[in-house]
Structures are given as structure tokens and as C-alpha cells.
C-alpha positions in Angstrom: 0.1 0.0 0.0 1.2 3.5 -0.8 2.0 5.6 2.3 0.2 8.9 2.9 1.0 11.4 1.7 1.6 10.0 -1.9 5.1 11.1 -3.0 6.6 11.6 -6.4 10.3 11.8 -6.9 11.3 14.2 -9.6 14.8 13.9 -11.2 15.7 16.8 -13.4 18.4 19.3 -14.4 20.2 22.0 -12.3 20.1 24.1 -15.3 17.2 25.4 -17.5 18.3 24.1 -20.9 17.9 25.8 -24.1 14.0 25.3 -24.6 11.5 27.3 -22.7 9.2 24.2 -22.7 11.6 22.5 -20.1 11.1 25.2 -17.7 7.3 25.5 -18.3 7.0 21.6 -17.8 8.9 21.9 -14.5 6.7 24.7 -13.3 3.6 22.9 -14.3 4.6 19.7 -12.8 5.4 21.3 -9.5 2.0 23.0 -9.4 0.0 19.9 -10.6 1.7 17.7 -7.9 0.7 20.2 -5.2 -2.8 20.4 -6.6 -3.0 16.7 -6.6 -1.8 16.6 -2.9 1.2 14.6 -4.0 4.4 15.3 -2.1 7.4 16.4 -4.3 10.6 14.6 -3.5 13.5 16.1 -5.3 17.2 17.0 -5.1 16.7 20.1 -2.8 18.3 22.6 -5.2 17.1 26.1 -5.9 18.6 26.3 -9.4 17.6 25.2 -12.9 14.6 22.9 -13.4 15.0 21.7 -9.8 14.3 25.1 -8.3 11.5 25.6 -10.9 9.6 22.6 -9.9 10.0 23.2 -6.2 9.1 26.8 -6.3 5.9 25.9 -8.2 4.9 23.3 -5.8 5.5 25.7 -2.9 3.7 28.5 -4.4 0.7 26.2 -4.9 0.8 25.1 -1.2 2.5 21.7 -1.8 4.5 19.4 0.5 8.1 19.5 -0.6 10.9 17.0 0.5 14.4 17.9 -0.6 17.6 15.9 -0.3 21.0 17.3 -1.1 24.5 16.1 -0.4 26.7 18.4 1.6 29.2 19.0 -1.2 26.3 20.5 -3.3 24.8 22.9 -0.7 26.6 25.9 -2.3 26.5 24.8 -6.1 22.9 23.8 -6.2 21.9 26.5 -3.7 20.3 24.2 -1.1 16.7 25.2 -0.7 16.2 25.2 3.1 12.6 26.6 3.1 11.2 23.2 2.0 8.7 21.2 4.1 11.5 18.8 4.8 15.3 19.3 4.0 17.8 16.6 4.4 21.5 16.8 3.9 23.3 13.6 3.1 27.0 12.8 3.0 27.1 11.8 -0.6 25.3 11.4 -3.9 24.5 7.6 -3.2 22.9 8.5 0.0 20.9 11.3 -1.7 19.5 9.0 -4.3 18.7 6.2 -1.8 16.8 8.7 0.5 14.9 10.3 -2.4 13.8 6.7 -3.8 12.8 5.5 -0.4 10.5 8.4 0.1 8.7 8.2 -3.1 5.9 6.1 -4.6 6.8 6.9 -8.2 9.7 8.4 -10.1 9.6 11.0 -12.7 12.6 12.2 -14.9 12.3 15.7 -16.5 15.0 16.9 -19.0 18.5 17.1 -17.3 22.1 16.2 -17.7 24.4 13.4 -16.6 23.0 13.4 -13.1 19.5 12.9 -14.3 20.6 10.1 -16.6 22.4 8.5 -13.6 19.3 8.7 -11.5 17.0 7.4 -14.3 19.2 4.5 -15.1 19.7 3.5 -11.5 16.0 3.2 -10.7 15.4 1.6 -14.0 18.1 -1.1 -13.4 16.8 -1.6 -9.9 13.3 -2.2 -11.6 14.9 -4.6 -14.0 16.5 -6.6 -11.3 13.3 -6.8 -9.3 14.4 -4.5 -6.5 11.2 -2.5 -6.8 8.0 -2.1 -8.8 7.5 1.7 -8.5 6.3 3.4 -11.7 8.9 5.3 -13.6 8.1 7.9 -16.0 10.3 9.7 -18.6 9.0 13.2 -19.5 9.9 13.6 -23.1 9.4 17.3 -23.3 9.9 18.7 -26.7 11.5 15.4 -27.7 14.4 16.0 -25.3 14.8 12.2 -24.6 14.4 11.0 -28.2 18.1 10.1 -28.4 17.9 8.2 -25.1 15.0 6.2 -26.3 16.8 5.5 -29.6 19.8 4.3 -27.5 17.6 1.9 -25.5 16.1 0.6 -28.7 19.7 0.1 -30.0 20.6 -1.8 -26.8 17.6 -4.2 -27.3 18.4 -4.5 -31.1 22.0 -5.4 -30.4 21.1 -7.9 -27.8 22.3 -6.1 -24.6 18.9 -5.6 -23.2 15.7 -7.6 -23.2 12.7 -5.9 -24.9 11.0 -6.1 -21.5 13.3 -3.2 -20.4 11.1 -0.8 -22.4 8.1 -2.0 -20.3 9.7 -0.9 -17.0 9.0 2.8 -17.7 6.5 4.9 -19.4 7.2 8.0 -21.7 4.9 11.0 -21.4 5.3 14.2 -23.3 3.2 16.6 -21.2 2.3 17.2 -17.7 -1.5 16.3 -18.1 -0.4 13.0 -19.7 1.9 12.3 -16.7 -0.7 13.2 -14.2 -3.2 10.9 -15.7 -0.6 8.2 -15.9 0.4 8.8 -12.3 -3.2 8.5 -11.1 -3.7 5.1 -12.8 -0.4 3.8 -11.7 -0.7 4.9 -8.1 -4.2 3.4 -7.9 -3.0 0.2 -9.4 -0.1 -0.1 -7.1 -2.2 0.5 -4.1 -4.3 -2.5 -5.0 -1.3 -4.9 -4.9 
């Protein structure tokens, strides 16, 4: 059963990226999570898409849970005005605490760190460590090259086709929220 409040971990960039659509999606996602009474779990930064999603959630009265490693407090401008703010010793601990406090995982556009986070939870799902729903928000086609790479891995025999069934691609916040609602209800019936 899903604990209350329901929590969604959002992995995303500490930069805004080149497309206005990325920033808009982060802002819309934060507001939508708050409106749905879903707690935002994220990397506790106040920069880039991280700051955008958190500020939008806070502005809409949402519950926010941030986790940041001590070495990124300055660089990612640790956002201390969250509902919950946790400082970890390292990145591994950060990811573990974020994952353990979420019922679903969403990845917005981001860089190497977002890729690391996405692939870690995807690998855990592949190994049967968890069955939490994983969503890849393909805003303005940002993740198209990643999706092509995963297809390439399957085609070349380095991944089973079932890997693609472990995550869902959405292209908008409304589509993600609809998918979250379905997945959260289904998981709560297990």
C-alpha cells in the first residue's frame, strides 16, 4: 500500500536547458503535484529545473521534501525553506533517501546526473528490487536520443525488450498526471 502522503520523486536538471518548454513543464509539474496533494521529493536545489519545480509546488501550497549532499549545498543553492530538508554525506545516500521516500519516479530533462538517476532506478526495476512506476517526461523530444539508444541496446542484444516496459514515456504534464493517477491506484491495490 502507498504511504500517505503520496510522494513523487522528480529527477531533473540543475540548469534550465535551451528550450522554454523544459522550464514550463517543470513549473507545471510542481503546481500539478501540489494540486493533486502529491508530495514532491527532489534534489533540494534552488537552481535550474529543480528550483522551478520546487518553487511551483511551494507556491501552490504543496508538500516538498528535498535531499541534497553536503558538497552540493553551495553549487545547487540548497533550498532550506522546504517542508523537509535533508543533507546527506554523498550522492549515493541522496538517491537512496529520495527513492525510499517516493511512490513513483519522474525524470524531466536534465544532464548526466538525471541520466544516472533514471538508469539507477530503471536497473533496480529490471533486477526486481522495486516495482515503483517510472516515467520519462520527453518534453519537446528531449529524450528522443535516449529512447533511440535503449532501442539500440535491445536490437543489439544487450537488453531484453521487456526493459522498455519498465518505464512509461509521457510528453506533457497532463499526460503524466493521468498516468500517475492510474499507476498509483493500481499499485495501491497490490
